[in-house]
N, C-alpha and C positions, 0 to 999 in steps of 0.2 A: 416774936407773936405780936400779931396787932388786934386791938377787940375792935367794935364797932362803935365806940364812942369815938374811938384816937381814930381812925379811918373820916365819921361825917365830919368833925374839929377841922380834921384836914382839904375836908374837900367846902367846909363852909370859908375855908383863911384863901384858898385858892381863889376862890371864886369872888371875895372882895378885894382881892390884888387885880385880878382883873377887870373888876370895871374900874379900882383906881389906875392901872392905866397900864396896869402889868412891866414897870420899870421906872429904878431911881429917877424922883424929878429932878437930879443935881447935874450924875454922869452916867444916866441911861442905861446901867446894868439891871439885868433881870434875873440878879442870882440872891441869894442875903439879904431878903426884904423886911425891912422892919414899916410900923406902922408909926409914923412920929403927928402929934399932935401941935400942929405950926401955932395955936395960939393953948397957951397953955389949961388955962384958965374955962374954956370949953369944952373942956373935960371931965367927965362924967362916970366915966368909967376906964379899966383897960382896958384893950382890946384881945388881952391873954383872956380877961374876963369875964370880957359880953361873949367871948364866940365860947365858951363853954355854956352861957346862959342862955340862948338866944339867936338862932337868923337875927331875928329886926331887930334886936336893942343893939346888936355884934355889926349891919349894916347902917342902922343911925348913927350910930358911931366912928363907924370908916371915912360916914361923907365928913368928917373934923376932921383926917388927918391927911397929908401924903405920901406916899413911899419913898423911904428911899433907901441905901445897901448898909451892913452894915457899917462898913468905912464916913462915908460920908453923915449916918449917922450919930456917931464916939464926935465927927470933928465937928457937928450941930449942937452937941452936948458936952462942949468942950474932955472929952476922959479920953480925949491924945496925947 
């Protein structure tokens, strides 16, 4: 069962994903997308926390990110 806050957060996340192109910038997949701060020093808040805070904060933070699928994101950070 999902509550109103969860549904709102999903909607915000989907809107931000769409605004960034809706697919992984490396492989082009449209599934399991993650926000990746391509310049870590510009990161002021995690995207998860930004989405929970305010849409405008999340939108501003998303401009500092690119979309990566889960596999490409793990490779980027060396977690594989």
